C-alpha positions in Angstrom: -61.4 58.5 16.1 -58.0 59.7 17.4 -57.6 60.2 21.1 -55.2 62.6 22.8 -53.1 59.7 23.8 -52.6 58.7 20.2 -51.4 62.2 19.1 -47.6 62.3 19.3 -46.1 65.1 21.4 -44.0 67.8 19.8 -40.6 67.9 21.5 -38.5 71.1 21.4 -35.5 72.5 23.2 -36.0 76.0 24.7 -33.0 78.2 25.2 -32.7 80.4 28.3 -34.9 78.5 30.8 -32.8 78.5 34.0 -35.4 78.0 36.8 -38.9 76.9 37.7 -40.2 80.4 37.2 -38.9 80.3 33.6 -40.6 77.0 33.1 -43.8 78.4 34.4 -43.7 81.3 32.0 -43.1 78.9 29.1 -45.8 76.5 30.2 -48.4 79.3 30.6 -47.5 80.6 27.1 -47.8 77.1 25.6 -51.1 76.1 27.3 -52.6 79.4 26.1 -51.9 78.4 22.5 -54.8 76.9 20.5 -54.3 73.2 20.0 -52.1 72.6 23.1 -53.5 70.7 26.1 -50.3 70.8 28.2 -46.5 70.7 28.3 -43.9 68.8 30.3 -40.8 70.8 30.9 -37.3 69.7 32.1 -35.5 72.8 33.1 -32.1 71.2 33.4 -32.1 70.0 29.8 -34.3 72.7 28.3 -36.5 70.0 26.8 -40.2 70.7 26.4 -42.7 68.1 25.4 -45.9 69.8 24.1 -49.1 67.8 24.1 -51.3 68.7 21.1 -55.1 68.1 21.1 -55.2 67.3 17.4 -57.4 70.2 16.4 -54.5 72.2 14.7 -52.4 71.1 11.8 -49.0 69.9 13.1 -47.0 72.4 11.0 -49.2 75.3 12.1 -48.9 74.2 15.7 -45.1 74.0 15.5 -45.1 77.6 14.2 -47.4 78.6 17.0 -45.2 76.9 19.6 -42.2 78.8 18.4 -44.1 82.0 18.6 -45.5 81.3 22.1 -42.0 80.5 23.4 -40.6 83.7 21.8 -43.4 85.8 23.4 -42.5 84.3 26.8 -39.0 85.7 26.3 -37.2 82.5 25.2 -36.3 80.8 21.9 -36.7 77.4 20.4 -33.4 75.8 19.4 -33.5 73.9 16.1 
């Protein structure tokens, strides 16, 4: 059985986050996404580490993360 600690995080760079308020919007959007248990955000670098719960296929989750970030008003940089 896989535990949450064994599931690798999905790391992305989010463009446009400039403050803690921005980070809060992105975190809220991500944690409302099915398959996500949390997100660690570094505003200075724009790096976001998304913690999956293992219930959603990784490819589908990456697509959902991109959509959630976009809905929050930001974009994921490839």
